[in-house]
C-alpha positions as semicolon CSV with decimal commas, in nm:
position;residue;x (nm);y (nm);z (nm)
1;M;2,608;-2,818;4,639
2;R;2,542;-2,479;4,797
3;I;2,839;-2,321;4,615
4;T;2,717;-2,467;4,285
5;F;2,372;-2,320;4,341
6;V;2,517;-1,973;4,422
7;F;2,739;-1,990;4,112
8;F;2,437;-2,088;3,899
9;I;2,230;-1,792;4,027
10;L;2,517;-1,547;3,974
11;S;2,569;-1,681;3,621
12;I;2,204;-1,626;3,536
13;L;2,229;-1,266;3,657
14;Y;2,571;-1,191;3,508
15;F;2,533;-1,306;3,148
16;P;2,218;-1,111;3,058
17;L;2,355;-0,793;3,213
18;N;2,691;-0,837;3,049
19;G;2,530;-0,887;2,707
20;Q;2,328;-0,563;2,719
21;Q;2,597;-0,342;2,571
22;P;2,452;-0,080;2,335
23;A;2,498;-0,156;1,969
24;N;2,739;0,033;1,748
25;I;2,622;0,285;1,491
26;G;2,751;0,200;1,146
27;V;2,870;0,481;0,921
28;T;2,898;0,455;0,544
29;V;3,054;0,718;0,320
30;L;2,954;0,707;-0,045
31;G;2,829;0,350;-0,003
32;K;3,145;0,212;0,160
33;Q;3,164;0,110;0,524
34;E;3,369;0,379;0,694
35;T;3,349;0,294;1,063
36;N;3,142;0,171;1,353
37;I;3,084;0,427;1,625
38;T;3,085;0,268;1,968
39;F;2,893;0,364;2,281
40;E;3,222;0,475;2,438
41;Q;3,288;0,715;2,148
42;I;2,939;0,858;2,186
43;R;2,985;0,900;2,562
44;R;3,302;1,103;2,496
45;L;3,110;1,362;2,292
46;P;3,056;1,699;2,459
47;A;2,749;1,645;2,680
48;H;2,420;1,822;2,608
49;S;2,103;1,803;2,810
50;L;1,749;1,935;2,781
51;D;1,480;1,957;3,046
52;S;1,204;1,849;2,809
53;V;1,102;1,828;2,444
54;R;0,748;1,794;2,318
55;I;0,708;1,559;2,021
56;Y;0,463;1,671;1,750
57;N;0,367;1,475;1,439
58;H;0,354;1,606;1,082
59;T;0,011;1,768;1,138
60;G;0,127;1,947;1,453
61;A;-0,061;1,716;1,688
62;Y;0,106;1,654;2,025
63;R;0,235;1,295;2,065
64;S;0,451;1,280;2,380
65;T;0,709;1,458;2,594
66;L;1,067;1,352;2,658
67;K;1,215;1,471;2,989
68;N;1,570;1,509;3,123
69;I;1,729;1,427;2,787
70;Q;2,102;1,361;2,763
71;G;2,326;1,300;2,465
72;G;2,562;1,451;2,211
73;L;2,523;1,648;1,891
74;L;2,514;1,463;1,559
75;K;2,756;1,715;1,408
76;D;3,008;1,642;1,686
77;L;2,976;1,273;1,607
78;L;3,039;1,337;1,236
79;K;3,319;1,594;1,261
80;D;3,592;1,328;1,247
81;I;3,439;1,150;0,947
82;T;3,622;1,226;0,623
83;F;3,409;1,371;0,346
84;P;3,602;1,305;0,022
85;V;3,587;1,652;-0,136
86;E;3,808;1,834;-0,379
87;S;3,719;2,173;-0,225
88;P;3,508;2,301;0,066
89;K;3,249;2,418;-0,188
90;A;3,171;2,053;-0,267
91;L;3,049;1,992;0,090
92;S;2,723;2,161;-0,018
93;E;2,656;1,851;-0,230
94;Y;2,660;1,611;0,068
95;Y;2,366;1,482;0,269
96;I;2,333;1,253;0,566
97;I;2,073;0,977;0,597
98;C;2,004;0,856;0,950
99;E;1,848;0,509;0,951
100;A;1,667;0,323;1,229
101;T;1,661;-0,051;1,291
102;D;1,306;-0,065;1,147
103;G;1,418;0,103;0,821
104;Y;1,282;0,452;0,901
105;K;1,511;0,716;0,745
106;V;1,551;1,091;0,775
107;V;1,777;1,330;0,583
108;F;1,996;1,625;0,678
109;S;2,213;1,824;0,440
110;W;2,576;1,892;0,529
111;N;2,499;2,265;0,533
112;E;2,200;2,214;0,758
113;L;2,408;2,033;1,022
114;F;2,731;2,231;1,001
115;N;2,614;2,574;0,880
116;T;2,278;2,643;1,054
117;S;2,134;2,629;1,403
118;V;1,973;2,293;1,318
119;G;2,313;2,133;1,379
120;D;2,317;2,282;1,729
121;H;1,981;2,116;1,802
122;T;2,019;1,770;1,647
123;L;2,085;1,544;1,941
124;L;2,185;1,180;1,965
125;V;1,992;1,086;2,280
126;T;2,166;0,822;2,491
127;N;1,917;0,793;2,778
128;I;1,593;0,740;2,586
129;E;1,447;0,483;2,824
130;H;1,476;0,729;3,111
131;A;1,372;1,034;2,902
132;S;1,058;0,859;2,777
133;Q;0,967;0,723;3,123
134;G;1,024;0,369;2,997
135;K;0,802;0,396;2,686
136;E;1,094;0,381;2,441
137;K;1,365;0,116;2,429
138;G;1,692;0,095;2,243
139;P;2,028;0,250;2,288
140;Y;2,003;0,558;2,064
141;V;1,746;0,805;1,939
142;L;1,812;1,095;1,706
143;L;1,604;1,406;1,762
144;S;1,604;1,743;1,585
145;T;1,463;1,984;1,842
146;A;1,485;2,279;1,599
147;D;1,210;2,122;1,384
148;V;0,852;2,242;1,428
149;A;0,721;1,887;1,378
150;T;0,978;1,725;1,607
151;G;0,840;1,377;1,539
152;R;0,931;1,383;1,169
153;R;1,303;1,346;1,240
154;Y;1,268;1,149;1,561
155;V;1,466;0,836;1,474
156;K;1,408;0,559;1,727
157;G;1,672;0,287;1,726
158;L;1,932;0,476;1,519
159;N;2,175;0,218;1,383
160;Y;2,319;0,358;1,058
161;I;2,439;0,691;0,926
162;H;2,489;0,707;0,550
163;I;2,684;0,997;0,402
164;K;2,607;1,052;0,035
165;R;2,668;1,303;-0,239
166;I;2,422;1,440;-0,491
167;E;2,491;1,273;-0,823
168;K;2,638;1,493;-1,093
């Protein structure tokens, strides 16, 4: 009976912890499912960290501060995704929509991510619960620290990246 009780307690502890794996991030290219990016793939990105980032809303009002942020760059995550182009010039017609679980969406152009300093400051945060002192939940947050109003492209619960092309 004692062994059964110990097994029961360990089972209660094991299954919830085992099931807490971060979700994948789905990627679509031109409306077709391209891939699912796993937590392991994100962890293999070159590591970036920031001491703190202040979050401001669209009016410039202070909202919160994230501390000891860790993650990888969005452009590093996307560099292995194939953009179906006939020439490099056509990349200027592509844009990236980052979508949260609640439907919130933000947009980056290909040039903005890969051809300006914005790409060097758009971070996929992997430790948001720690960085927000427990105020935020969820496996991933996208944050563009180069923005003046950092809250405008602060995507909580990032779960999809859609790559699209301007229609001709």
